[in-house]
N, C-alpha and C positions, 0 to 999 in steps of 0.2 A: 511595530503594531500592522497587522498585516488589515489592509484594504480593499486587496480584492473581492467582488462580489464572488460570492458563496455560492457553489449550484452539487447538486444532486442530481445522479443518474439514475431513472429507474428502466429496467430493460436494456440494460447497459452497451447490451453488445460486446463487439471486438474492439467497442470503445473510437471506432469514429465521430461521433457527435462531442465526446470528452476532448479528444484531444482536439476539433476545432474550437472550444472554449478554454480548452487550456490557453491553446494559443494567441486566445483576443485576449490573455490575462487574467481568466478566470480561476478560482482556484479550487476544485471537483473535490468536497469532503466526504464523499461516499456513493459507491457503486453496486448495482447487483444485477445479477443476470443466473440465472436457474441452470446454465449449460456447462456442463464443466470444462471443456475444452476454452470454450468462451471465456471464463472467468481465470484459467489460465494465461489468456493470450491479452485480456485486461490486466492483469496483476505483474506480468510480464515486463507489460509497456509504460505503465503508470503504478511503480511501488509506492511514491507517495502518497495514494489514496484507498483508504480501505473499501476496498470491496471483498463483497458478500455471494459465493455461492448460495443460491436458494428462491424460494417461492414469493415474490410480492404480497402473493394471497396468505402468508402466515409470516410476513413482518410486521414486527411492535413498531410503530411510526412515534408513536410514544415514547417508548424505550429511545429510537434513537434518536430522538430530537436533544433527549437528556445526556445521552452518550456522545453525543457531539459539541455538549453547551449551549444550545441555542434555543430559544422560546420561538412560541407557535409566532408566526408572521417574521421571523426573525431573516426566513433563508431568502436568499434575492431571488433564484432561478431553481424550479423543479426543468428539467432536460428528459426526454427520451419518452416513449408512448406505448399505451400497448399494443401487440397486434390483432388483427380482428382476424384471427384464422377459424374461429367458434363463435358463432353468432346466431341469432333466430330472428324471426318474426313474431315476438310473440303479443304483439301488442300493450297492452297494460301489462303485462306480465314479463314485459321485455326482463326488469330487473332478476326476476325472480328464476331465471333462466339461468344455469350455472353455467353455461357457455358462452355468458357474457361477465364471467367472476373478474377477470383480469379488468376490464374495465369498472365495473363497481369497486373493483382495491384500489383502480390508479385514484377513482373520485373521490374514496377514502382517506388514500395518503393527501392530498389537495387538501383535504377538510379539515384534517390534521397539522398538516404542516404550514400549510396557510402561505406558502408562497411568492412574493410580488410577484413574478411573472411564472410563468409557463409555455416550456414549446414541445408540442406532442407531433411528431412527423410518422406518417404510415405511408400505405401504398397508396396509389391513385385509386384503385375500386374500394378505397375508403368510403367514398362519396356514392357510391352506388351499391354498396353491401347493403344487401338483403331489402332493397326498394327505398334504400335512405334511410332507414329508421337506423343504424346505428349511429351515424353521423349525428342525426338530428337528437339521438337521447343523451348522445356525450355532449354535445352545445346546450341542451334542456340545464343538464347537472348542471356543466360550469358555471352554468350562469344566475342559477339558485346556489349557488358558491359565490354568486358577488364580481364576479370575473368578468371584465371584458373582453368579448373574442372576436379573432378574423376567423375565417377556413379561407384557406387558398390554395391553389393547385400550382405546385413550382415545376418549372422547366429548368433542371438543374444547369445547362449547360448555356443560358441566358447567366449563368452565375460563372460562366469559365471552367466548369464541369468539363472534360471533353468525353460527353458523351449525352445521347436522349436519353433522360431522364424523367420522368413525371411521379413526381410527389404528392402528398395530400401532407400542409400545415396546417396545425389549429396554434394559435399563439393567445397569451391571454393576460392581463392582468390587472390587479386586484383594486386598483385606482381610480376605475371609471374613467380612463386616461385610453382616446383613441389615438391609432398611431399606425403608420405604414411600413411597409417592406423596403426591403434594402432596394434602390433601383437596378434593375438588370443592365451589365456590363455591355450587353450585345442582345435587342428584342433581335425574336427565332420567331420569322412564322414559317410553317411548314419543314419544306426540306433545304429552303433558300439559306446558305451557311458560309460565310465570306471570312469569318474572321481565323487566322492562320495560326493565332495562339493557342486554340483553343480543337487541338485537331489528334491525330494518334501519331500524325506525324511530330507532332512538338513533344507529343507527348511521350513514348515511347520508340520516336525513331532512332536514336543515337545508344541505343542496348545493343549490347555486344548478343552475338547468339548465345543461345540457350544449352545448356547442357544436357547430357542424358542421364547425369547423375543425380539424383534426387535431393542427395546427402550435404552434398557439396556445394558450397558456392561459390560464388566466378569472380575474382579480385579484378578489379579496375578501377580506372580515373575518368572525372570527366569536368570540369569545369560550368557549374549553373550559368545561364547565360543573363537568365532575370528575375526578380524579387519572386514571379510566379514561380517561378522555375527552381527556385532557388527551396518552396517547401515540397516538393516531390523528389528533392535528389542532393545527396550533398557528395563531395569529391573524395575521390582516394578511397576508397570502403569497398568492403565486402557483400556482394552483391545474392541476397538470399533468396530461394524460392523461383529461381529465374533456371525451369528445368520443363523437358519438353520430352512424352512417349516417343517409339523409335514408332515410324508412321512408315509403313508399308502395304503392298497387298492391293486390294481394290478400295480402302482407304487409302492412300493414297494417289490413286485414279482420280477419284472423285474428287479431293481437294485440287491434284492438277489440273483437271477441268474446269473452275471456276476461277470466273471470272471476279474482279471488285465490283461488290454491291448485289453480287449473284449468290443462290444458294439454293438446295437441293431438288428445289423442284425444275430448273434452268439446265440440271444436268439430261442425258440420255436414258431414259427409262430401263436401260441395263446395269447404271449406275447406282439407279434408288435402290436404297436401304428397306431391309425385306417391311421393316418397323415404320416408314414411311411408305410404303405402299398401301399399309395397313389402315394407318390413321389417314393417310387420303382419302380412304376410301369409306370412313366410318360414316360420316356423317351422311352420304348417298344411302349405303345401306341400315341404316336407323330410320328409315322413313323422313328425314328431313328434307321440307323444300328445296331443290337447286337451291333458288332465289337465297335462301338463308343460309348456305352451306358455307360462305366464307370464305371458300378454297383451303388448299391442302397446306398444311403443316410445311415451316421454312424448311427443319434438318439444318443441317452446318450450314452457313453464312461465310461467305468472305466480307471481312471489312474492307474500307474506302481507305487510305493513309491522308486523303488532305478533307477528310469532316471527322467530327464525333463520332465514338464510338456506337454501336445500339446500347442499352443497357446492360450492366453487368448484373449477374445473375448467378446464382449457385452450378448454371448449368455451362456459363462461357467458357469454362476451357474444353468443355466437351463440344460445343457447336459454333463456337467465334472460329475461324482461322485471321492469320497475321494475312495486312493488305497484300505482300510480296512473300513472304514464306509459306511451304508447302508445312504446314504445321499450326497447329491448334496457338492461340494464346496463352502464355505462362501464369501460372499465378502474381509473379510480381507484376506481370502486363497490367494484368485487371487491377492489382492494386494500386499503379500510377493512374491506371483511369479510373479511381476513386478517389485521385490526388493522397493517397496514404504514401507518405516517405518513405525510401528505401530501409532506411533504418530500423521502421516497425516490422515485428517479427510476428507472423502466426503459429498457434501452437495447435495441435492436434493432424490427423492425417489429411495427406488430400484433399477428398472431400468435405471433410470437415473446415477445411482451412477455405477453400473458395468458398462456400456458404457463409462464412463469417465476413469476407470479401463484402462478397452480394448485398447480403442484409443490410452493411452497413450506412448512417448516413454520410457522405462524402465529406472527409475532414473540411476540406477547404469552403464548402457551401456550409456547413455549419461555424463557422470562426465570419464568415462573410455577416450573416445573422447577430453572432454573438457580439460583434466589433458594433453592428448597426443596433441596437439594443444599446449598448452600453454610453455608445458617444451621444446618443440623438435621447436618449429617456433616464435616462441611470437609473440607482438603486436606491433614493435616496428612501425618506421614511415613506409608507405610506399611509395616504388620506384618502381613504373612501370618499367619495367625494358626489359618487351617485350609487345605484344597485348596479347589477348584474346587465349585459346583453350582450345580445348578437350586434354589433355594428359594420358589421362588411365581410362578402364572400364574394370569390368568384372564381367558379367551378371549371373555365374553360376560356382559351383564349379565342376557340373560335369565335365567329357573327350568330352559329344557328348551336343549340342545344341537342345532344341527344333524348331519346324520350326519356332514359333512365336518369341523365341530369336533369331534365326539365322537374320531372316527381321530385328528386331531392332539392329542387331549386323553390320548387312549390310548398315544401315539406319550410325551409327554413326561413323563407317571406312570412310565415305563419309567428317566428320569434320576432321578429319586426313588429307585429302589431300589435303585440303583448307590452304596457307601458310597463308593470307592474306585473310579472307574469309568476302567478300564485303556483308553483312547483315543488311539491314534494321530489325530493332528491330522486328516491326510489319507484316513482309509478305516477 
């Protein structure tokens, strides 16, 4: 009999979260995503998991439970969360706005599946999106369903991820149980960072030179130095996605003139890209006061070997320059910075693959949270001991909050004051 905790992944993406939970000993029963290339990537790397290409808004979760031979409440954890790319400030009409449909159907999924735990990851901007209304309405809905939740901003580099990556985690359980987050491995404040194991040098420093041929893997071998590194690479293998375009002309001049830590704005004006000049002046031309302009966009940036990377996004292979070589990062280097192992293969064209990498939850980060929940709280029978509630939220590590975060904080504080909040799910 399989005693592994049972998980379902919604908005599964390439499978970063699934990989972390799988490594922690969970059984991923089912995954769904709407993007064809993403689903191809997921199926290639998780052949044992039923992965469906489809829209969560048309997913029949009652039927899904039946197909998986589960009853309501038997699922141990629901992982993955809806993107907040479309949302409104419709006030009491928030749940009627079709742009909030993904969140509404995510709440519906929770109401039907009734997992013992859920973990929802999203961008840092979720905390202030549309004045905090999105995260506030989500919290209200989770509480109404009987979940005890906490909302936290996570700094990935504190957990051994070699990049400065801030994300929002909403985690809840149906037991009325208070819980803590895993302790950071290396607490970080500002740009001060002294852990040599969580740097670009440690992560990508021993890789061979990339090829110019995007279709040919590189054959090489290396021996992992420690357990953490073992998660990133295996010896004696083919290295895929480690290629770079040929750099020449003015672009090569720009890159050669960049020192570690510098960006386009540090170059002579003669080397500025035309689009950079246009964007740098845009906020002046549209009448925005000088004190609110925020400066020019940074364009290309040369990374620093002995620090974590900047946040890997879908633009990383265009914008991030290798710390020493005069070229952008490769797909495989970005994947390693995201803590994907070298055997993990991404499907689709180059643009589609870097989006999958940039959008993913770092597998190592997911694994740390998965192990923490399993070891410290477990997945025994759910016995609700109290109504749902918000019992903790951390919106920043800073000593002071921005006006936008202060607004969100004030809204969430209202949920603490409601001993038995009489909330309807959608309004």
